Chimera marker file (.cmm) of the C-alpha trace (Angstrom):
<marker_set name="trace">
<marker id="1" x="-20.481" y="14.423" z="-18.772" r="1" g="1" b="0" radius="0.5"/>
<marker id="2" x="-24.234" y="14.252" z="-18.031" r="1" g="1" b="0" radius="0.5"/>
<marker id="3" x="-25.328" y="17.684" z="-16.236" r="1" g="1" b="0" radius="0.5"/>
<marker id="4" x="-28.801" y="17.668" z="-14.716" r="1" g="1" b="0" radius="0.5"/>
<marker id="5" x="-30.339" y="20.778" z="-13.639" r="1" g="1" b="0" radius="0.5"/>
<marker id="6" x="-32.707" y="20.385" z="-10.250" r="1" g="1" b="0" radius="0.5"/>
<marker id="7" x="-36.537" y="20.834" z="-10.445" r="1" g="1" b="0" radius="0.5"/>
<marker id="8" x="-38.052" y="23.193" z="-7.950" r="1" g="1" b="0" radius="0.5"/>
<marker id="9" x="-39.250" y="20.093" z="-5.750" r="1" g="1" b="0" radius="0.5"/>
<marker id="10" x="-35.694" y="18.337" z="-5.911" r="1" g="1" b="0" radius="0.5"/>
<marker id="11" x="-33.908" y="21.696" z="-4.312" r="1" g="1" b="0" radius="0.5"/>
<marker id="12" x="-33.877" y="21.713" z="-0.286" r="1" g="1" b="0" radius="0.5"/>
<marker id="13" x="-34.767" y="25.122" z="1.396" r="1" g="1" b="0" radius="0.5"/>
<marker id="14" x="-34.741" y="25.799" z="4.369" r="1" g="1" b="0" radius="0.5"/>
<marker id="15" x="-36.478" y="28.804" z="6.076" r="1" g="1" b="0" radius="0.5"/>
<marker id="16" x="-34.392" y="31.341" z="7.797" r="1" g="1" b="0" radius="0.5"/>
<marker id="17" x="-35.786" y="33.623" z="10.295" r="1" g="1" b="0" radius="0.5"/>
<marker id="18" x="-34.457" y="36.871" z="11.780" r="1" g="1" b="0" radius="0.5"/>
<marker id="19" x="-35.576" y="37.510" z="15.445" r="1" g="1" b="0" radius="0.5"/>
<marker id="20" x="-35.769" y="40.242" z="17.693" r="1" g="1" b="0" radius="0.5"/>
<marker id="21" x="-34.465" y="39.868" z="21.273" r="1" g="1" b="0" radius="0.5"/>
<marker id="22" x="-37.737" y="39.539" z="22.945" r="1" g="1" b="0" radius="0.5"/>
<marker id="23" x="-38.994" y="35.943" z="22.031" r="1" g="1" b="0" radius="0.5"/>
<marker id="24" x="-42.358" y="36.772" z="21.318" r="1" g="1" b="0" radius="0.5"/>
<marker id="25" x="-44.316" y="35.582" z="18.087" r="1" g="1" b="0" radius="0.5"/>
<marker id="26" x="-44.569" y="39.418" z="16.873" r="1" g="1" b="0" radius="0.5"/>
<marker id="27" x="-40.618" y="39.814" z="17.323" r="1" g="1" b="0" radius="0.5"/>
<marker id="28" x="-40.012" y="37.707" z="13.785" r="1" g="1" b="0" radius="0.5"/>
<marker id="29" x="-38.684" y="40.744" z="11.710" r="1" g="1" b="0" radius="0.5"/>
<marker id="30" x="-38.490" y="38.708" z="8.681" r="1" g="1" b="0" radius="0.5"/>
<marker id="31" x="-37.974" y="35.248" z="7.062" r="1" g="1" b="0" radius="0.5"/>
<marker id="32" x="-37.100" y="33.883" z="3.771" r="1" g="1" b="0" radius="0.5"/>
<marker id="33" x="-36.689" y="30.253" z="1.972" r="1" g="1" b="0" radius="0.5"/>
<marker id="34" x="-32.865" y="29.809" z="0.855" r="1" g="1" b="0" radius="0.5"/>
<marker id="35" x="-31.404" y="26.296" z="-0.356" r="1" g="1" b="0" radius="0.5"/>
<marker id="36" x="-29.557" y="24.107" z="2.180" r="1" g="1" b="0" radius="0.5"/>
<marker id="37" x="-26.687" y="24.519" z="0.372" r="1" g="1" b="0" radius="0.5"/>
<marker id="38" x="-26.383" y="28.183" z="0.254" r="1" g="1" b="0" radius="0.5"/>
<marker id="39" x="-27.227" y="28.029" z="4.014" r="1" g="1" b="0" radius="0.5"/>
<marker id="40" x="-24.207" y="25.832" z="4.881" r="1" g="1" b="0" radius="0.5"/>
<marker id="41" x="-21.967" y="27.945" z="2.548" r="1" g="1" b="0" radius="0.5"/>
<marker id="42" x="-23.051" y="31.237" z="4.408" r="1" g="1" b="0" radius="0.5"/>
<marker id="43" x="-23.017" y="29.921" z="7.808" r="1" g="1" b="0" radius="0.5"/>
<marker id="44" x="-20.505" y="26.969" z="7.232" r="1" g="1" b="0" radius="0.5"/>
<marker id="45" x="-21.259" y="22.882" z="7.596" r="1" g="1" b="0" radius="0.5"/>
<marker id="46" x="-19.998" y="22.460" z="10.872" r="1" g="1" b="0" radius="0.5"/>
<marker id="47" x="-22.624" y="21.030" z="13.419" r="1" g="1" b="0" radius="0.5"/>
<marker id="48" x="-21.335" y="23.084" z="16.381" r="1" g="1" b="0" radius="0.5"/>
<marker id="49" x="-22.178" y="25.984" z="14.333" r="1" g="1" b="0" radius="0.5"/>
<marker id="50" x="-26.210" y="25.518" z="14.906" r="1" g="1" b="0" radius="0.5"/>
<marker id="51" x="-27.715" y="24.571" z="17.992" r="1" g="1" b="0" radius="0.5"/>
<marker id="52" x="-30.728" y="22.174" z="17.755" r="1" g="1" b="0" radius="0.5"/>
<marker id="53" x="-34.127" y="23.571" z="19.556" r="1" g="1" b="0" radius="0.5"/>
<marker id="54" x="-35.084" y="20.306" z="20.617" r="1" g="1" b="0" radius="0.5"/>
<marker id="55" x="-38.721" y="20.335" z="20.958" r="1" g="1" b="0" radius="0.5"/>
<marker id="56" x="-39.302" y="23.707" z="19.674" r="1" g="1" b="0" radius="0.5"/>
<marker id="57" x="-42.537" y="24.405" z="17.902" r="1" g="1" b="0" radius="0.5"/>
<marker id="58" x="-41.568" y="27.818" z="16.549" r="1" g="1" b="0" radius="0.5"/>
<marker id="59" x="-38.790" y="30.149" z="15.827" r="1" g="1" b="0" radius="0.5"/>
<marker id="60" x="-39.056" y="31.996" z="18.881" r="1" g="1" b="0" radius="0.5"/>
<marker id="61" x="-39.074" y="29.022" z="21.379" r="1" g="1" b="0" radius="0.5"/>
<marker id="62" x="-36.218" y="28.787" z="23.690" r="1" g="1" b="0" radius="0.5"/>
<marker id="63" x="-34.425" y="31.850" z="22.573" r="1" g="1" b="0" radius="0.5"/>
<marker id="64" x="-32.678" y="33.724" z="25.692" r="1" g="1" b="0" radius="0.5"/>
<marker id="65" x="-35.155" y="36.634" z="26.427" r="1" g="1" b="0" radius="0.5"/>
<marker id="66" x="-33.897" y="40.009" z="26.775" r="1" g="1" b="0" radius="0.5"/>
<marker id="67" x="-35.343" y="43.168" z="27.036" r="1" g="1" b="0" radius="0.5"/>
<marker id="68" x="-38.157" y="43.881" z="24.608" r="1" g="1" b="0" radius="0.5"/>
<marker id="69" x="-38.046" y="46.395" z="22.099" r="1" g="1" b="0" radius="0.5"/>
<marker id="70" x="-40.147" y="46.729" z="19.171" r="1" g="1" b="0" radius="0.5"/>
<marker id="71" x="-38.082" y="48.275" z="16.678" r="1" g="1" b="0" radius="0.5"/>
<marker id="72" x="-34.887" y="46.693" z="17.607" r="1" g="1" b="0" radius="0.5"/>
<marker id="73" x="-32.707" y="44.980" z="15.176" r="1" g="1" b="0" radius="0.5"/>
<marker id="74" x="-32.789" y="41.165" z="14.769" r="1" g="1" b="0" radius="0.5"/>
<marker id="75" x="-30.433" y="39.788" z="17.340" r="1" g="1" b="0" radius="0.5"/>
<marker id="76" x="-30.936" y="36.109" z="16.175" r="1" g="1" b="0" radius="0.5"/>
<marker id="77" x="-30.862" y="33.519" z="13.218" r="1" g="1" b="0" radius="0.5"/>
<marker id="78" x="-33.143" y="30.995" z="13.348" r="1" g="1" b="0" radius="0.5"/>
<marker id="79" x="-33.327" y="27.869" z="10.384" r="1" g="1" b="0" radius="0.5"/>
<marker id="80" x="-35.763" y="25.580" z="10.032" r="1" g="1" b="0" radius="0.5"/>
<marker id="81" x="-35.420" y="22.241" z="8.320" r="1" g="1" b="0" radius="0.5"/>
<marker id="82" x="-37.678" y="20.175" z="7.076" r="1" g="1" b="0" radius="0.5"/>
<marker id="83" x="-37.972" y="16.204" z="6.970" r="1" g="1" b="0" radius="0.5"/>
<marker id="84" x="-36.684" y="16.213" z="3.302" r="1" g="1" b="0" radius="0.5"/>
<marker id="85" x="-33.999" y="18.472" z="4.056" r="1" g="1" b="0" radius="0.5"/>
<marker id="86" x="-32.172" y="16.279" z="7.009" r="1" g="1" b="0" radius="0.5"/>
<marker id="87" x="-28.599" y="15.575" z="6.664" r="1" g="1" b="0" radius="0.5"/>
<marker id="88" x="-26.475" y="13.138" z="8.835" r="1" g="1" b="0" radius="0.5"/>
<marker id="89" x="-23.561" y="15.950" z="8.319" r="1" g="1" b="0" radius="0.5"/>
<marker id="90" x="-24.852" y="19.327" z="9.596" r="1" g="1" b="0" radius="0.5"/>
<marker id="91" x="-28.653" y="18.899" z="10.074" r="1" g="1" b="0" radius="0.5"/>
<marker id="92" x="-29.735" y="15.543" z="11.717" r="1" g="1" b="0" radius="0.5"/>
<marker id="93" x="-32.962" y="16.456" z="13.090" r="1" g="1" b="0" radius="0.5"/>
<marker id="94" x="-36.127" y="18.409" z="11.583" r="1" g="1" b="0" radius="0.5"/>
<marker id="95" x="-36.890" y="21.229" z="13.388" r="1" g="1" b="0" radius="0.5"/>
<marker id="96" x="-35.195" y="24.723" z="14.231" r="1" g="1" b="0" radius="0.5"/>
<marker id="97" x="-31.850" y="25.549" z="14.960" r="1" g="1" b="0" radius="0.5"/>
<marker id="98" x="-30.116" y="29.077" z="16.024" r="1" g="1" b="0" radius="0.5"/>
<marker id="99" x="-27.172" y="29.772" z="13.827" r="1" g="1" b="0" radius="0.5"/>
<marker id="100" x="-24.699" y="30.403" z="16.762" r="1" g="1" b="0" radius="0.5"/>
<marker id="101" x="-22.277" y="33.311" z="17.015" r="1" g="1" b="0" radius="0.5"/>
<marker id="102" x="-24.125" y="34.956" z="14.341" r="1" g="1" b="0" radius="0.5"/>
<marker id="103" x="-25.867" y="38.573" z="14.860" r="1" g="1" b="0" radius="0.5"/>
<marker id="104" x="-27.718" y="39.310" z="11.443" r="1" g="1" b="0" radius="0.5"/>
<marker id="105" x="-27.079" y="42.968" z="10.092" r="1" g="1" b="0" radius="0.5"/>
<link id1="1" id2="2" r="1" g="1" b="0" radius="0.2"/>
<link id1="2" id2="3" r="1" g="1" b="0" radius="0.2"/>
<link id1="3" id2="4" r="1" g="1" b="0" radius="0.2"/>
<link id1="4" id2="5" r="1" g="1" b="0" radius="0.2"/>
<link id1="5" id2="6" r="1" g="1" b="0" radius="0.2"/>
<link id1="6" id2="7" r="1" g="1" b="0" radius="0.2"/>
<link id1="7" id2="8" r="1" g="1" b="0" radius="0.2"/>
<link id1="8" id2="9" r="1" g="1" b="0" radius="0.2"/>
<link id1="9" id2="10" r="1" g="1" b="0" radius="0.2"/>
<link id1="10" id2="11" r="1" g="1" b="0" radius="0.2"/>
<link id1="11" id2="12" r="1" g="1" b="0" radius="0.2"/>
<link id1="12" id2="13" r="1" g="1" b="0" radius="0.2"/>
<link id1="13" id2="14" r="1" g="1" b="0" radius="0.2"/>
<link id1="14" id2="15" r="1" g="1" b="0" radius="0.2"/>
<link id1="15" id2="16" r="1" g="1" b="0" radius="0.2"/>
<link id1="16" id2="17" r="1" g="1" b="0" radius="0.2"/>
<link id1="17" id2="18" r="1" g="1" b="0" radius="0.2"/>
<link id1="18" id2="19" r="1" g="1" b="0" radius="0.2"/>
<link id1="19" id2="20" r="1" g="1" b="0" radius="0.2"/>
<link id1="20" id2="21" r="1" g="1" b="0" radius="0.2"/>
<link id1="21" id2="22" r="1" g="1" b="0" radius="0.2"/>
<link id1="22" id2="23" r="1" g="1" b="0" radius="0.2"/>
<link id1="23" id2="24" r="1" g="1" b="0" radius="0.2"/>
<link id1="24" id2="25" r="1" g="1" b="0" radius="0.2"/>
<link id1="25" id2="26" r="1" g="1" b="0" radius="0.2"/>
<link id1="26" id2="27" r="1" g="1" b="0" radius="0.2"/>
<link id1="27" id2="28" r="1" g="1" b="0" radius="0.2"/>
<link id1="28" id2="29" r="1" g="1" b="0" radius="0.2"/>
<link id1="29" id2="30" r="1" g="1" b="0" radius="0.2"/>
<link id1="30" id2="31" r="1" g="1" b="0" radius="0.2"/>
<link id1="31" id2="32" r="1" g="1" b="0" radius="0.2"/>
<link id1="32" id2="33" r="1" g="1" b="0" radius="0.2"/>
<link id1="33" id2="34" r="1" g="1" b="0" radius="0.2"/>
<link id1="34" id2="35" r="1" g="1" b="0" radius="0.2"/>
<link id1="35" id2="36" r="1" g="1" b="0" radius="0.2"/>
<link id1="36" id2="37" r="1" g="1" b="0" radius="0.2"/>
<link id1="37" id2="38" r="1" g="1" b="0" radius="0.2"/>
<link id1="38" id2="39" r="1" g="1" b="0" radius="0.2"/>
<link id1="39" id2="40" r="1" g="1" b="0" radius="0.2"/>
<link id1="40" id2="41" r="1" g="1" b="0" radius="0.2"/>
<link id1="41" id2="42" r="1" g="1" b="0" radius="0.2"/>
<link id1="42" id2="43" r="1" g="1" b="0" radius="0.2"/>
<link id1="43" id2="44" r="1" g="1" b="0" radius="0.2"/>
<link id1="44" id2="45" r="1" g="1" b="0" radius="0.2"/>
<link id1="45" id2="46" r="1" g="1" b="0" radius="0.2"/>
<link id1="46" id2="47" r="1" g="1" b="0" radius="0.2"/>
<link id1="47" id2="48" r="1" g="1" b="0" radius="0.2"/>
<link id1="48" id2="49" r="1" g="1" b="0" radius="0.2"/>
<link id1="49" id2="50" r="1" g="1" b="0" radius="0.2"/>
<link id1="50" id2="51" r="1" g="1" b="0" radius="0.2"/>
<link id1="51" id2="52" r="1" g="1" b="0" radius="0.2"/>
<link id1="52" id2="53" r="1" g="1" b="0" radius="0.2"/>
<link id1="53" id2="54" r="1" g="1" b="0" radius="0.2"/>
<link id1="54" id2="55" r="1" g="1" b="0" radius="0.2"/>
<link id1="55" id2="56" r="1" g="1" b="0" radius="0.2"/>
<link id1="56" id2="57" r="1" g="1" b="0" radius="0.2"/>
<link id1="57" id2="58" r="1" g="1" b="0" radius="0.2"/>
<link id1="58" id2="59" r="1" g="1" b="0" radius="0.2"/>
<link id1="59" id2="60" r="1" g="1" b="0" radius="0.2"/>
<link id1="60" id2="61" r="1" g="1" b="0" radius="0.2"/>
<link id1="61" id2="62" r="1" g="1" b="0" radius="0.2"/>
<link id1="62" id2="63" r="1" g="1" b="0" radius="0.2"/>
<link id1="63" id2="64" r="1" g="1" b="0" radius="0.2"/>
<link id1="64" id2="65" r="1" g="1" b="0" radius="0.2"/>
<link id1="65" id2="66" r="1" g="1" b="0" radius="0.2"/>
<link id1="66" id2="67" r="1" g="1" b="0" radius="0.2"/>
<link id1="67" id2="68" r="1" g="1" b="0" radius="0.2"/>
<link id1="68" id2="69" r="1" g="1" b="0" radius="0.2"/>
<link id1="69" id2="70" r="1" g="1" b="0" radius="0.2"/>
<link id1="70" id2="71" r="1" g="1" b="0" radius="0.2"/>
<link id1="71" id2="72" r="1" g="1" b="0" radius="0.2"/>
<link id1="72" id2="73" r="1" g="1" b="0" radius="0.2"/>
<link id1="73" id2="74" r="1" g="1" b="0" radius="0.2"/>
<link id1="74" id2="75" r="1" g="1" b="0" radius="0.2"/>
<link id1="75" id2="76" r="1" g="1" b="0" radius="0.2"/>
<link id1="76" id2="77" r="1" g="1" b="0" radius="0.2"/>
<link id1="77" id2="78" r="1" g="1" b="0" radius="0.2"/>
<link id1="78" id2="79" r="1" g="1" b="0" radius="0.2"/>
<link id1="79" id2="80" r="1" g="1" b="0" radius="0.2"/>
<link id1="80" id2="81" r="1" g="1" b="0" radius="0.2"/>
<link id1="81" id2="82" r="1" g="1" b="0" radius="0.2"/>
<link id1="82" id2="83" r="1" g="1" b="0" radius="0.2"/>
<link id1="83" id2="84" r="1" g="1" b="0" radius="0.2"/>
<link id1="84" id2="85" r="1" g="1" b="0" radius="0.2"/>
<link id1="85" id2="86" r="1" g="1" b="0" radius="0.2"/>
<link id1="86" id2="87" r="1" g="1" b="0" radius="0.2"/>
<link id1="87" id2="88" r="1" g="1" b="0" radius="0.2"/>
<link id1="88" id2="89" r="1" g="1" b="0" radius="0.2"/>
<link id1="89" id2="90" r="1" g="1" b="0" radius="0.2"/>
<link id1="90" id2="91" r="1" g="1" b="0" radius="0.2"/>
<link id1="91" id2="92" r="1" g="1" b="0" radius="0.2"/>
<link id1="92" id2="93" r="1" g="1" b="0" radius="0.2"/>
<link id1="93" id2="94" r="1" g="1" b="0" radius="0.2"/>
<link id1="94" id2="95" r="1" g="1" b="0" radius="0.2"/>
<link id1="95" id2="96" r="1" g="1" b="0" radius="0.2"/>
<link id1="96" id2="97" r="1" g="1" b="0" radius="0.2"/>
<link id1="97" id2="98" r="1" g="1" b="0" radius="0.2"/>
<link id1="98" id2="99" r="1" g="1" b="0" radius="0.2"/>
<link id1="99" id2="100" r="1" g="1" b="0" radius="0.2"/>
<link id1="100" id2="101" r="1" g="1" b="0" radius="0.2"/>
<link id1="101" id2="102" r="1" g="1" b="0" radius="0.2"/>
<link id1="102" id2="103" r="1" g="1" b="0" radius="0.2"/>
<link id1="103" id2="104" r="1" g="1" b="0" radius="0.2"/>
<link id1="104" id2="105" r="1" g="1" b="0" radius="0.2"/>
</marker_set>
């Protein structure tokens, strides 16, 4: 059997954002790129695990606002899926998705 190693260009990477409760631009606590496969392994492949943020132009748009606290822990995980990462099983649209029922630790 033939094993093909993927090049960096072939690996589908999603950007994961950890966001504080208040949905302002400075409340992105951190972000990192992970492979879509790792993302699905971590949070599951069911589309119901992710809420598509229709029309969102940033990871902090359309997030319920709570009290602002510049030193609070992250309250939301948001995933950015680029066009080449879209798949018909889990991420059907390019854009931002809130991971449901997950609070980053």
